[in-house]
C-alpha positions as CSV (number, residue, x, y, z in Angstrom):
1,M,-29.2,-0.3,9.8
2,P,-26.1,-1.0,8.2
3,P,-24.2,2.2,6.9
4,F,-24.9,3.2,3.4
5,F,-22.7,1.6,1.0
6,D,-21.4,3.8,-2.2
7,A,-20.4,2.0,-4.9
8,S,-18.9,4.7,-6.6
9,K,-16.5,5.8,-3.7
10,S,-12.8,4.3,-2.8
11,L,-13.0,2.6,0.4
12,A,-9.6,3.2,-0.2
13,A,-7.3,6.6,0.0
14,L,-5.3,7.3,-3.6
15,D,-1.6,7.1,-2.4
16,Q,0.1,8.3,-5.1
17,D,3.7,7.1,-3.7
18,S,2.3,4.0,-4.0
19,T,0.1,3.8,-7.1
20,S,0.1,3.2,-10.6
21,V,-2.5,5.5,-12.5
22,A,-2.8,4.1,-16.3
23,L,-5.1,5.0,-18.0
24,I,-5.8,3.1,-21.6
25,E,-7.8,5.0,-24.9
26,M,-9.3,1.9,-27.4
27,S,-10.0,1.0,-31.2
28,Q,-10.2,-1.9,-32.6
29,T,-6.2,-1.9,-33.7
30,K,-3.7,-0.2,-31.6
31,W,-4.5,1.4,-28.0
32,L,-2.9,4.1,-26.3
33,I,-1.6,4.3,-22.2
34,A,-1.1,6.6,-21.3
35,A,0.2,6.2,-16.8
36,T,1.3,7.9,-13.8
37,V,4.2,6.0,-12.0
38,P,5.4,6.0,-8.0
39,G,9.2,7.3,-9.2
40,F,8.6,8.4,-12.6
41,E,9.8,11.8,-13.6
42,R,8.2,11.6,-16.8
43,S,4.8,9.6,-17.2
44,P,5.2,7.1,-19.8
45,L,3.0,7.3,-22.3
46,K,3.1,3.9,-25.5
47,K,0.8,2.7,-28.4
48,L,0.2,-1.2,-28.2
49,H,-1.5,-3.1,-30.7
50,A,-5.6,-3.9,-29.1
51,D,-4.1,-6.7,-27.1
52,P,-4.5,-7.8,-23.1
53,D,-2.0,-9.8,-22.6
54,S,0.4,-6.5,-24.4
55,V,-1.4,-4.1,-22.1
56,L,-0.5,-6.7,-18.6
57,R,3.4,-6.9,-19.9
58,L,3.7,-3.2,-20.3
59,L,1.8,-2.4,-16.4
60,R,4.6,-4.9,-14.9
61,R,7.4,-3.2,-17.1
62,W,5.8,0.1,-15.6
63,R,5.8,-1.5,-12.3
64,S,9.7,-2.6,-11.8
65,E,10.9,0.4,-12.9
66,A,9.6,1.7,-9.8
67,I,10.6,-0.7,-8.1
68,Q,14.3,0.0,-9.5
69,A,13.8,3.3,-8.6
70,G,13.0,3.0,-5.3
71,R,9.2,3.1,-5.3
72,E,6.8,0.3,-4.3
73,V,3.3,0.1,-5.7
74,R,1.1,-1.5,-4.3
75,R,-1.9,-0.5,-6.1
76,T,-2.7,-0.1,-9.6
77,V,-5.1,1.8,-11.4
78,V,-6.9,1.1,-14.5
79,A,-9.9,3.3,-16.4
80,Y,-10.9,2.7,-20.4
81,E,-13.2,4.8,-22.2
82,A,-15.9,2.1,-22.9
83,G,-16.5,2.6,-26.8
84,R,-14.7,3.3,-29.8
85,D,-16.3,6.8,-30.2
86,G,-14.2,8.4,-27.3
87,F,-17.4,8.4,-24.9
């Protein structure tokens, strides 16, 4: 019998030295993006217009900055709130 697959558990460990984690708080017009990025002393926070392409550009910029700081970002993890009411 094959082992039971549990989709709630990660198949790979979270390597904080090479993983960027971004959280997005969404409203209809503005999105707030907070992150932890390898090599950053600060936890970046940015408010953007509600536009997926803007978020991708921002995440790529933060990744480039991490690389310039001498860190390799092999994985980016994104979490977001599912509804505009915060739940």
